[in-house]
C-alpha positions as CSV (number, residue, x, y, z in Angstrom):
1,M,58.5,199.2,-68.3
2,V,59.2,200.0,-64.6
3,L,57.3,202.6,-62.6
4,Y,59.1,204.6,-59.9
5,A,57.8,206.6,-57.0
6,K,58.6,209.8,-58.9
7,D,56.1,208.6,-61.7
8,I,53.2,208.5,-59.3
9,V,54.0,211.0,-56.6
10,E,51.2,213.5,-55.7
11,K,53.0,216.9,-55.5
12,E,50.2,218.9,-54.0
13,F,49.9,218.4,-50.2
14,L,48.6,220.1,-47.2
15,S,51.2,221.6,-44.9
16,L,50.7,223.7,-41.6
17,T,52.7,224.8,-38.7
18,P,53.1,222.9,-35.4
19,E,51.1,225.7,-33.7
20,S,48.0,225.2,-35.9
21,T,45.1,223.7,-34.0
22,I,43.3,220.4,-34.7
23,V,40.2,222.3,-35.7
24,E,42.2,224.4,-38.2
25,A,43.8,221.3,-39.6
26,A,40.5,219.4,-39.7
27,K,38.9,222.3,-41.7
28,A,41.9,222.4,-44.1
29,M,41.8,218.6,-44.5
30,K,38.1,218.7,-45.4
31,A,38.5,221.6,-47.8
32,R,41.4,220.0,-49.6
33,R,40.1,216.5,-49.3
34,R,43.1,215.1,-47.6
35,G,43.5,212.5,-44.9
36,F,46.6,214.1,-43.4
37,V,48.7,217.2,-42.8
38,L,52.4,217.6,-43.2
39,V,53.5,219.6,-40.1
40,G,56.3,222.0,-41.2
41,T,57.4,222.6,-44.7
42,P,58.6,220.3,-47.6
43,A,62.0,221.6,-46.9
44,D,61.8,221.1,-43.2
45,P,59.2,218.4,-42.4
46,Q,58.7,218.1,-38.6
47,G,55.7,215.6,-38.5
48,L,52.5,214.2,-39.9
49,V,49.1,214.4,-38.4
50,T,46.4,211.9,-39.9
51,E,42.8,211.5,-39.5
52,W,43.5,208.6,-37.2
53,D,45.7,210.8,-35.0
54,V,42.8,213.2,-34.7
55,L,40.4,210.5,-33.7
56,S,42.7,208.5,-31.4
57,K,44.8,211.2,-29.8
58,V,42.1,214.0,-29.5
59,V,38.6,212.9,-29.8
60,A,39.0,209.6,-28.0
61,E,40.9,211.3,-25.1
62,G,38.2,213.9,-24.8
63,L,40.6,216.8,-25.6
64,D,39.5,220.1,-26.9
65,P,40.4,220.2,-30.7
66,Q,40.4,224.1,-30.4
67,K,43.2,224.0,-28.0
68,V,45.4,221.1,-29.1
69,T,48.0,221.9,-31.6
70,L,49.4,219.8,-34.4
71,G,52.8,219.8,-32.6
72,Q,51.2,218.0,-29.6
73,V,49.9,215.1,-31.6
74,M,52.1,214.7,-34.7
75,T,54.0,211.6,-35.5
76,K,57.6,212.7,-35.6
77,E,59.1,209.5,-37.2
78,L,58.4,210.3,-40.8
79,L,58.6,207.4,-43.4
80,S,59.9,208.4,-46.6
81,I,61.1,206.9,-49.7
82,D,63.5,208.1,-52.6
83,A,61.9,209.3,-55.7
84,G,63.9,206.7,-57.6
85,A,62.6,203.7,-55.8
86,G,60.5,201.3,-57.7
87,L,56.8,200.6,-56.9
88,S,57.6,197.2,-55.5
89,M,59.9,198.9,-53.0
90,V,57.1,201.5,-52.1
91,S,54.6,198.7,-51.7
92,Q,56.9,196.7,-49.6
93,M,57.7,199.6,-47.3
94,M,54.0,200.6,-46.8
95,T,53.2,196.8,-46.0
96,E,56.1,196.3,-43.6
97,H,55.3,199.5,-41.6
98,G,51.6,199.2,-41.9
99,V,51.1,202.7,-43.3
100,R,48.8,204.1,-45.9
101,R,51.0,207.0,-47.0
102,L,54.7,207.7,-47.6
103,L,56.6,210.8,-48.1
104,V,58.6,210.9,-51.3
105,K,62.0,212.7,-51.2
106,E,64.6,213.8,-53.7
107,G,67.8,214.3,-51.5
108,D,66.6,216.0,-48.4
109,Q,63.6,217.8,-50.0
110,V,60.0,216.1,-49.7
111,I,58.6,216.5,-53.2
112,G,55.2,214.9,-52.4
113,F,53.6,211.7,-51.2
114,I,52.1,208.4,-52.3
115,T,49.0,207.0,-50.6
116,S,47.8,203.4,-50.8
117,R,44.9,204.8,-53.0
118,I,47.4,206.2,-55.4
119,M,49.3,202.9,-55.5
120,M,46.3,200.7,-56.2
121,A,45.2,203.1,-59.1
122,H,48.7,203.1,-60.7
123,M,49.1,199.4,-60.1
124,N,45.9,198.4,-62.0
125,E,47.0,200.8,-64.8
126,Y,50.4,199.2,-64.9
127,V,49.2,195.7,-64.9
128,D,46.8,196.6,-67.8
129,K,49.6,198.0,-69.8
130,V,52.0,195.0,-69.1
131,S,49.1,192.6,-69.8
132,T,48.5,194.4,-73.3
133,Q,52.3,194.1,-74.0
134,I,52.4,190.4,-73.2
135,S,49.3,189.7,-75.3
136,R,50.9,191.5,-78.2
137,L,54.1,189.5,-78.0
138,Q,52.2,186.2,-77.8
139,A,50.0,187.0,-80.8
140,P,50.8,185.0,-84.0
141,W,52.9,186.8,-86.6
142,F,50.6,185.8,-89.5
């Protein structure tokens, strides 16, 4: 039993235009309980703005969040993984790059994302299932 990125991908995500302000994004993030915004569309992702970007690039710099746009602070180097990648590859990529979220793609299309929280929840479930299977295999036949 192998889990792949496509098995745990979260398909509902928040996307806004590069012209949206930080205040608009923060309100949308709060309403949708998301820690980031995809800038652009799934077919044409242009960047990502996280809660850390808001704190470090806007608040800590004393900028006006009503005037700063997502396009001004977004991270343009988007990390993504193929939907067919195994969870060990997802985990390895997140660890190597020190990120808490990855976009998941099928071809050139972003189909969703995986966060570290999603990974942990599914890894615990996966370990429980594998442990149960191992226990059954080790049980005596009589």
